[in-house]
N, CA, C and O atoms as a GROMACS GRO file, in nm:
protein
  444
    1MET      N    1   9.644   9.519   9.210
    1MET     CA    2   9.613   9.398   9.140
    1MET      C    3   9.667   9.282   9.220
    1MET      O    4   9.776   9.289   9.276
    2ARG      N    5   9.591   9.174   9.224
    2ARG     CA    6   9.632   9.054   9.298
    2ARG      C    7   9.685   8.949   9.202
    2ARG      O    8   9.638   8.937   9.089
    3THR      N    9   9.783   8.872   9.246
    3THR     CA   10   9.832   8.759   9.170
    3THR      C   11   9.774   8.633   9.232
    3THR      O   12   9.774   8.618   9.354
    4LEU      N   13   9.722   8.542   9.147
    4LEU     CA   14   9.668   8.416   9.197
    4LEU      C   15   9.781   8.331   9.251
    4LEU      O   16   9.884   8.315   9.185
    5ARG      N   17   9.763   8.277   9.370
    5ARG     CA   18   9.870   8.200   9.432
    5ARG      C   19   9.829   8.056   9.466
    5ARG      O   20   9.916   7.976   9.501
    6PHE      N   21   9.705   8.022   9.456
    6PHE     CA   22   9.662   7.888   9.490
    6PHE      C   23   9.692   7.793   9.375
    6PHE      O   24   9.668   7.827   9.259
    7PRO      N   25   9.746   7.672   9.406
    7PRO     CA   26   9.785   7.579   9.299
    7PRO      C   27   9.674   7.551   9.199
    7PRO      O   28   9.699   7.550   9.078
    8SER      N   29   9.551   7.530   9.244
    8SER     CA   30   9.443   7.500   9.150
    8SER      C   31   9.412   7.620   9.061
    8SER      O   32   9.382   7.604   8.943
    9ALA      N   33   9.420   7.740   9.118
    9ALA     CA   34   9.396   7.860   9.038
    9ALA      C   35   9.507   7.880   8.936
    9ALA      O   36   9.481   7.921   8.823
   10LEU      N   37   9.631   7.850   8.976
   10LEU     CA   38   9.742   7.864   8.883
   10LEU      C   39   9.731   7.763   8.769
   10LEU      O   40   9.759   7.796   8.654
   11ARG      N   41   9.691   7.640   8.802
   11ARG     CA   42   9.672   7.540   8.696
   11ARG      C   43   9.564   7.586   8.599
   11ARG      O   44   9.579   7.573   8.478
   12ALA      N   45   9.456   7.638   8.653
   12ALA     CA   46   9.347   7.686   8.567
   12ALA      C   47   9.392   7.803   8.482
   12ALA      O   48   9.358   7.811   8.364
   13ALA      N   49   9.470   7.893   8.540
   13ALA     CA   50   9.518   8.010   8.466
   13ALA      C   51   9.606   7.969   8.349
   13ALA      O   52   9.600   8.029   8.242
   14ARG      N   53   9.688   7.866   8.369
   14ARG     CA   54   9.776   7.821   8.261
   14ARG      C   55   9.698   7.764   8.143
   14ARG      O   56   9.747   7.763   8.030
   15GLN      N   57   9.575   7.717   8.170
   15GLN     CA   58   9.494   7.658   8.064
   15GLN      C   59   9.415   7.763   7.987
   15GLN      O   60   9.364   7.733   7.879
   16LEU      N   61   9.404   7.882   8.040
   16LEU     CA   62   9.329   7.987   7.972
   16LEU      C   63   9.410   8.046   7.857
   16LEU      O   64   9.532   8.057   7.864
   17ASP      N   65   9.340   8.083   7.751
   17ASP     CA   66   9.410   8.156   7.647
   17ASP      C   67   9.429   8.300   7.694
   17ASP      O   68   9.366   8.342   7.791
   18ARG      N   69   9.516   8.374   7.628
   18ARG     CA   70   9.552   8.510   7.671
   18ARG      C   71   9.432   8.603   7.673
   18ARG      O   72   9.421   8.686   7.763
   19LEU      N   73   9.340   8.591   7.576
   19LEU     CA   74   9.224   8.677   7.573
   19LEU      C   75   9.137   8.656   7.697
   19LEU      O   76   9.092   8.753   7.758
   20SER      N   77   9.115   8.532   7.735
   20SER     CA   78   9.036   8.504   7.855
   20SER      C   79   9.104   8.562   7.978
   20SER      O   80   9.038   8.617   8.067
   21ALA      N   81   9.236   8.550   7.983
   21ALA     CA   82   9.311   8.605   8.096
   21ALA      C   83   9.295   8.756   8.103
   21ALA      O   84   9.282   8.813   8.211
   22LEU      N   85   9.298   8.823   7.987
   22LEU     CA   86   9.282   8.968   7.986
   22LEU      C   87   9.143   9.009   8.031
   22LEU      O   88   9.127   9.108   8.103
   23VAL      N   89   9.042   8.933   7.991
   23VAL     CA   90   8.905   8.963   8.034
   23VAL      C   91   8.894   8.948   8.185
   23VAL      O   92   8.836   9.034   8.251
   24LEU      N   93   8.950   8.842   8.241
   24LEU     CA   94   8.946   8.823   8.386
   24LEU      C   95   9.025   8.931   8.458
   24LEU      O   96   8.984   8.978   8.564
   25THR      N   97   9.137   8.971   8.400
   25THR     CA   98   9.218   9.076   8.461
   25THR      C   99   9.140   9.206   8.465
   25THR      O  100   9.138   9.274   8.568
   26GLU      N  101   9.075   9.240   8.354
   26GLU     CA  102   9.000   9.365   8.347
   26GLU      C  103   8.881   9.362   8.442
   26GLU      O  104   8.854   9.460   8.512
   27ARG      N  105   8.810   9.252   8.445
   27ARG     CA  106   8.688   9.244   8.525
   27ARG      C  107   8.715   9.233   8.674
   27ARG      O  108   8.647   9.297   8.755
   28TYR      N  109   8.813   9.153   8.712
   28TYR     CA  110   8.834   9.124   8.854
   28TYR      C  111   8.964   9.178   8.912
   28TYR      O  112   8.988   9.163   9.032
   29GLY      N  113   9.048   9.240   8.830
   29GLY     CA  114   9.174   9.293   8.881
   29GLY      C  115   9.272   9.185   8.920
   29GLY      O  116   9.358   9.207   9.005
   30LEU      N  117   9.261   9.068   8.858
   30LEU     CA  118   9.352   8.958   8.890
   30LEU      C  119   9.462   8.952   8.787
   30LEU      O  120   9.438   8.970   8.667
   31CYS      N  121   9.582   8.926   8.831
   31CYS     CA  122   9.694   8.907   8.740
   31CYS      C  123   9.707   8.757   8.716
   31CYS      O  124   9.752   8.683   8.803
   32MET      N  125   9.668   8.712   8.598
   32MET     CA  126   9.668   8.569   8.570
   32MET      C  127   9.807   8.515   8.541
   32MET      O  128   9.832   8.396   8.560
   33PHE      N  129   9.895   8.599   8.495
   33PHE     CA  130  10.030   8.556   8.463
   33PHE      C  131  10.128   8.648   8.533
   33PHE      O  132  10.121   8.770   8.514
   34PRO      N  133  10.220   8.594   8.613
   34PRO     CA  134  10.318   8.681   8.678
   34PRO      C  135  10.388   8.769   8.576
   34PRO      O  136  10.425   8.722   8.468
   35GLY      N  137  10.407   8.895   8.609
   35GLY     CA  138  10.472   8.987   8.519
   35GLY      C  139  10.379   9.061   8.426
   35GLY      O  140  10.421   9.155   8.358
   36MET      N  141  10.252   9.021   8.421
   36MET     CA  142  10.157   9.089   8.335
   36MET      C  143  10.134   9.231   8.387
   36MET      O  144  10.110   9.250   8.506
   37ILE      N  145  10.140   9.329   8.299
   37ILE     CA  146  10.131   9.468   8.339
   37ILE      C  147   9.985   9.513   8.342
   37ILE      O  148   9.909   9.489   8.248
   38ASN      N  149   9.946   9.577   8.450
   38ASN     CA  150   9.814   9.637   8.462
   38ASN      C  151   9.821   9.777   8.403
   38ASN      O  152   9.907   9.855   8.445
   39PRO      N  153   9.735   9.811   8.307
   39PRO     CA  154   9.740   9.945   8.247
   39PRO      C  155   9.727  10.059   8.348
   39PRO      O  156   9.776  10.169   8.323
   40ASP      N  157   9.663  10.034   8.461
   40ASP     CA  158   9.648  10.138   8.564
   40ASP      C  159   9.782  10.178   8.626
   40ASP      O  160   9.791  10.284   8.689
   41GLN      N  161   9.885  10.096   8.609
   41GLN     CA  162  10.018  10.128   8.662
   41GLN      C  163  10.086  10.239   8.582
   41GLN      O  164  10.177  10.305   8.631
   42ILE      N  165  10.042  10.259   8.459
   42ILE     CA  166  10.108  10.352   8.367
   42ILE      C  167  10.035  10.486   8.371
   42ILE      O  168   9.916  10.494   8.342
   43LYS      N  169  10.109  10.590   8.407
   43LYS     CA  170  10.052  10.724   8.426
   43LYS      C  171  10.101  10.819   8.317
   43LYS      O  172  10.210  10.801   8.263
   44PRO      N  173  10.021  10.923   8.285
   44PRO     CA  174  10.065  11.025   8.190
   44PRO      C  175  10.196  11.090   8.236
   44PRO      O  176  10.225  11.099   8.355
   45ASN      N  177  10.273  11.134   8.140
   45ASN     CA  178  10.402  11.203   8.161
   45ASN      C  179  10.513  11.115   8.215
   45ASN      O  180  10.616  11.166   8.259
   46THR      N  181  10.495  10.983   8.213
   46THR     CA  182  10.599  10.890   8.258
   46THR      C  183  10.696  10.866   8.142
   46THR      O  184  10.652  10.839   8.030
   47PRO      N  185  10.826  10.875   8.166
   47PRO     CA  186  10.924  10.845   8.061
   47PRO      C  187  10.914  10.699   8.017
   47PRO      O  188  10.888  10.610   8.098
   48VAL      N  189  10.936  10.675   7.888
   48VAL     CA  190  10.940  10.540   7.833
   48VAL      C  191  11.085  10.512   7.795
   48VAL      O  192  11.145  10.586   7.718
   49VAL      N  193  11.141  10.404   7.850
   49VAL     CA  194  11.280  10.369   7.824
   49VAL      C  195  11.288  10.234   7.754
   49VAL      O  196  11.207  10.144   7.778
   50CYS      N  197  11.388  10.222   7.669
   50CYS     CA  198  11.408  10.100   7.592
   50CYS      C  199  11.488   9.997   7.673
   50CYS      O  200  11.525  10.022   7.787
   51SER      N  201  11.513   9.884   7.611
   51SER     CA  202  11.587   9.777   7.679
   51SER      C  203  11.732   9.817   7.708
   51SER      O  204  11.799   9.753   7.789
   52GLU      N  205  11.779   9.921   7.641
   52GLU     CA  206  11.914   9.972   7.666
   52GLU      C  207  11.913  10.087   7.766
   52GLU      O  208  12.014  10.154   7.785
   53GLU      N  209  11.798  10.108   7.831
   53GLU     CA  210  11.775  10.208   7.936
   53GLU      C  211  11.773  10.353   7.887
   53GLU      O  212  11.774  10.445   7.969
   54GLY      N  213  11.770  10.375   7.756
   54GLY     CA  214  11.762  10.511   7.703
   54GLY      C  215  11.617  10.554   7.688
   54GLY      O  216  11.534  10.476   7.641
   55GLN      N  217  11.587  10.676   7.726
   55GLN     CA  218  11.450  10.728   7.710
   55GLN      C  219  11.429  10.766   7.564
   55GLN      O  220  11.512  10.834   7.504
   56PHE      N  221  11.317  10.722   7.508
   56PHE     CA  222  11.287  10.757   7.370
   56PHE      C  223  11.148  10.817   7.352
   56PHE      O  224  11.112  10.858   7.242
   57ALA      N  225  11.069  10.822   7.461
   57ALA     CA  226  10.934  10.877   7.450
   57ALA      C  227  10.881  10.907   7.590
   57ALA      O  228  10.944  10.876   7.691
   58VAL      N  229  10.760  10.968   7.593
   58VAL     CA  230  10.689  10.998   7.717
   58VAL      C  231  10.544  10.957   7.698
   58VAL      O  232  10.486  10.980   7.592
   59VAL      N  233  10.486  10.898   7.801
   59VAL     CA  234  10.345  10.854   7.795
   59VAL      C  235  10.253  10.974   7.789
   59VAL      O  236  10.266  11.068   7.868
   60ASP      N  237  10.159  10.972   7.694
   60ASP     CA  238  10.050  11.068   7.690
   60ASP      C  239   9.935  11.011   7.773
   60ASP      O  240   9.890  11.073   7.869
   61HIS      N  241   9.887  10.893   7.733
   61HIS     CA  242   9.784  10.823   7.810
   61HIS      C  243   9.768  10.679   7.757
   61HIS      O  244   9.828  10.642   7.656
   62ILE      N  245   9.689  10.601   7.826
   62ILE     CA  246   9.659  10.464   7.785
   62ILE      C  247   9.535  10.468   7.697
   62ILE      O  248   9.437  10.536   7.728
   63GLU      N  249   9.539  10.394   7.587
   63GLU     CA  250   9.422  10.380   7.500
   63GLU      C  251   9.370  10.238   7.516
   63GLU      O  252   9.435  10.142   7.475
   64GLY      N  253   9.252  10.227   7.577
   64GLY     CA  254   9.196  10.094   7.603
   64GLY      C  255   9.283  10.021   7.704
   64GLY      O  256   9.339  10.082   7.795
   65ASN      N  257   9.295   9.890   7.687
   65ASN     CA  258   9.380   9.809   7.776
   65ASN      C  259   9.497   9.750   7.701
   65ASN      O  260   9.567   9.663   7.753
   66GLU      N  261   9.521   9.796   7.578
   66GLU     CA  262   9.623   9.730   7.498
   66GLU      C  263   9.730   9.822   7.441
   66GLU      O  264   9.832   9.774   7.393
   67ARG      N  265   9.709   9.955   7.445
   67ARG     CA  266   9.804  10.046   7.381
   67ARG      C  267   9.840  10.164   7.469
   67ARG      O  268   9.760  10.211   7.550
   68ILE      N  269   9.962  10.212   7.450
   68ILE     CA  270  10.007  10.334   7.515
   68ILE      C  271  10.022  10.439   7.405
   68ILE      O  272  10.092  10.418   7.307
   69LYS      N  273   9.954  10.552   7.424
   69LYS     CA  274   9.971  10.664   7.331
   69LYS      C  275  10.082  10.751   7.387
   69LYS      O  276  10.079  10.790   7.503
   70LEU      N  277  10.180  10.782   7.303
   70LEU     CA  278  10.295  10.861   7.344
   70LEU      C  279  10.272  11.008   7.309
   70LEU      O  280  10.200  11.040   7.215
   71LYS      N  281  10.335  11.094   7.386
   71LYS     CA  282  10.326  11.238   7.358
   71LYS      C  283  10.384  11.267   7.220
   71LYS      O  284  10.465  11.191   7.168
   72LYS      N  285  10.342  11.378   7.163
   72LYS     CA  286  10.389  11.417   7.030
   72LYS      C  287  10.541  11.430   7.028
   72LYS      O  288  10.603  11.476   7.123
   73ASP      N  289  10.598  11.388   6.915
   73ASP     CA  290  10.743  11.401   6.897
   73ASP      C  291  10.775  11.538   6.837
   73ASP      O  292  10.686  11.624   6.826
   74GLU      N  293  10.901  11.559   6.798
   74GLU     CA  294  10.944  11.688   6.744
   74GLU      C  295  10.869  11.727   6.617
   74GLU      O  296  10.857  11.845   6.585
   75GLU      N  297  10.818  11.628   6.546
   75GLU     CA  298  10.744  11.654   6.422
   75GLU      C  299  10.595  11.674   6.448
   75GLU      O  300  10.517  11.693   6.354
   76GLY      N  301  10.554  11.671   6.575
   76GLY     CA  302  10.415  11.692   6.610
   76GLY      C  303  10.326  11.570   6.591
   76GLY      O  304  10.205  11.584   6.576
   77LEU      N  305  10.385  11.450   6.592
   77LEU     CA  306  10.310  11.326   6.570
   77LEU      C  307  10.301  11.243   6.697
   77LEU      O  308  10.398  11.232   6.773
   78HIS      N  309  10.183  11.184   6.720
   78HIS     CA  310  10.166  11.086   6.828
   78HIS      C  311  10.203  10.949   6.774
   78HIS      O  312  10.193  10.923   6.654
   79HIS      N  313  10.246  10.860   6.864
   79HIS     CA  314  10.276  10.722   6.829
   79HIS      C  315  10.209  10.632   6.932
   79HIS      O  316  10.185  10.673   7.045
   80LEU      N  317  10.180  10.509   6.890
   80LEU     CA  318  10.122  10.409   6.979
   80LEU      C  319  10.217  10.290   6.990
   80LEU      O  320  10.277  10.248   6.891
   81ILE      N  321  10.229  10.237   7.112
   81ILE     CA  322  10.303  10.112   7.131
   81ILE      C  323  10.212  10.017   7.207
   81ILE      O  324  10.130  10.061   7.289
   82PRO      N  325  10.225   9.887   7.181
   82PRO     CA  326  10.140   9.791   7.252
   82PRO      C  327  10.185   9.772   7.397
   82PRO      O  328  10.304   9.777   7.428
   83LEU      N  329  10.090   9.750   7.483
   83LEU     CA  330  10.119   9.724   7.624
   83LEU      C  331  10.203   9.597   7.638
   83LEU      O  332  10.276   9.581   7.736
   84SER      N  333  10.193   9.508   7.542
   84SER     CA  334  10.269   9.382   7.549
   84SER      C  335  10.420   9.404   7.545
   84SER      O  336  10.496   9.314   7.582
   85TRP      N  337  10.466   9.520   7.500
   85TRP     CA  338  10.611   9.550   7.500
   85TRP      C  339  10.662   9.583   7.639
   85TRP      O  340  10.782   9.576   7.664
   86VAL      N  341  10.574   9.620   7.730
   86VAL     CA  342  10.615   9.668   7.862
   86VAL      C  343  10.661   9.551   7.950
   86VAL      O  344  10.590   9.452   7.965
   87THR      N  345  10.781   9.565   8.006
   87THR     CA  346  10.835   9.461   8.093
   87THR      C  347  10.818   9.495   8.240
   87THR      O  348  10.802   9.405   8.324
   88LYS      N  349  10.821   9.625   8.273
   88LYS     CA  350  10.797   9.666   8.411
   88LYS      C  351  10.766   9.815   8.414
   88LYS      O  352  10.796   9.889   8.320
   89VAL      N  353  10.705   9.856   8.525
   89VAL     CA  354  10.673   9.997   8.545
   89VAL      C  355  10.720  10.035   8.685
   89VAL      O  356  10.682   9.972   8.784
   90ASP      N  357  10.803  10.139   8.693
   90ASP     CA  358  10.840  10.198   8.821
   90ASP      C  359  10.826  10.349   8.801
   90ASP      O  360  10.715  10.394   8.774
   91ASP      N  361  10.929  10.425   8.814
   91ASP     CA  362  10.918  10.568   8.782
   91ASP      C  363  10.930  10.590   8.632
   91ASP      O  364  10.920  10.703   8.584
   92LYS      N  365  10.951  10.480   8.557
   92LYS     CA  366  10.958  10.479   8.411
   92LYS      C  367  10.880  10.359   8.359
   92LYS      O  368  10.855  10.263   8.432
   93VAL      N  369  10.844  10.365   8.232
   93VAL     CA  370  10.786  10.249   8.164
   93VAL      C  371  10.899  10.184   8.086
   93VAL      O  372  10.957  10.247   7.997
   94HIS      N  373  10.931  10.060   8.118
   94HIS     CA  374  11.041   9.988   8.054
   94HIS      C  375  10.984   9.895   7.947
   94HIS      O  376  10.887   9.824   7.972
   95ILE      N  377  11.044   9.897   7.827
   95ILE     CA  378  10.998   9.807   7.722
   95ILE      C  379  11.106   9.706   7.688
   95ILE      O  380  11.221   9.718   7.730
   96ASP      N  381  11.067   9.606   7.611
   96ASP     CA  382  11.151   9.489   7.585
   96ASP      C  383  11.242   9.499   7.464
   96ASP      O  384  11.303   9.398   7.426
   97ARG      N  385  11.253   9.614   7.402
   97ARG     CA  386  11.333   9.625   7.279
   97ARG      C  387  11.412   9.755   7.276
   97ARG      O  388  11.379   9.850   7.346
   98PRO      N  389  11.516   9.758   7.194
   98PRO     CA  390  11.593   9.882   7.179
   98PRO      C  391  11.506   9.994   7.121
   98PRO      O  392  11.409   9.967   7.050
   99GLY      N  393  11.540  10.118   7.151
   99GLY     CA  394  11.462  10.232   7.106
   99GLY      C  395  11.449  10.243   6.956
   99GLY      O  396  11.342  10.277   6.906
  100ASP      N  397  11.558  10.215   6.883
  100ASP     CA  398  11.550  10.226   6.737
  100ASP      C  399  11.454  10.123   6.678
  100ASP      O  400  11.383  10.152   6.582
  101GLN      N  401  11.451  10.004   6.735
  101GLN     CA  402  11.356   9.901   6.691
  101GLN      C  403  11.213   9.944   6.725
  101GLN      O  404  11.123   9.930   6.642
  102ALA      N  405  11.192   9.994   6.846
  102ALA     CA  406  11.059  10.038   6.888
  102ALA      C  407  11.006  10.147   6.794
  102ALA      O  408  10.889  10.146   6.757
  103MET      N  409  11.093  10.241   6.758
  103MET     CA  410  11.050  10.351   6.670
  103MET      C  411  11.021  10.303   6.528
  103MET      O  412  10.941  10.365   6.457
  104ARG      N  413  11.084  10.193   6.485
  104ARG     CA  414  11.051  10.134   6.354
  104ARG      C  415  10.917  10.062   6.359
  104ARG      O  416  10.845  10.056   6.258
  105GLU      N  417  10.883  10.007   6.477
  105GLU     CA  418  10.765   9.920   6.487
  105GLU      C  419  10.642   9.988   6.546
  105GLU      O  420  10.532   9.932   6.540
  106TRP      N  421  10.656  10.109   6.603
  106TRP     CA  422  10.539  10.173   6.662
  106TRP      C  423  10.442  10.217   6.555
  106TRP      O  424  10.478  10.222   6.437
  107ILE      N  425  10.320  10.249   6.593
  107ILE     CA  426  10.220  10.300   6.500
  107ILE      C  427  10.221  10.451   6.510
  107ILE      O  428  10.213  10.508   6.619
  108THR      N  429  10.232  10.515   6.395
  108THR     CA  430  10.232  10.662   6.390
  108THR      C  431  10.093  10.710   6.352
  108THR      O  432  10.036  10.662   6.254
  109LEU      N  433  10.040  10.804   6.428
  109LEU     CA  434   9.907  10.859   6.400
  109LEU      C  435   9.920  10.985   6.313
  109LEU      O  436  10.010  11.067   6.334
  110ALA      N  437   9.832  10.998   6.219
  110ALA     CA  438   9.831  11.117   6.134
  110ALA      C  439   9.788  11.238   6.216
  110ALA      O  440   9.727  11.224   6.322
  111HIS      N  441   9.822  11.357   6.167
  111HIS     CA  442   9.788  11.483   6.237
  111HIS      C  443   9.644  11.487   6.272
  111HIS      O  444   9.598  11.585   6.331
   0.00000   0.00000   0.00000
């Protein structure tokens, strides 16, 4: 993914709403906002760690361009977290909140 670096492009990017930026990102592979995560960076079986660096889940796969589906937990349930929580991706997916908060706020899928 490329980040726009030209002053006029950056000025234009700042004027776009987030939805327009996501459409441009998906269509052209451009990162309109520094730090914006490309869903292609997130791979199955990658550990998900909270802001306190503790692992609380593992990636199953990406659903669309906005959600991460997590592998089943001990109770056999999948959970979804929004891509907007992701702060960076390296050998782990890092999110912006503590694990206990993330587990309160994630979406749980029925069996």
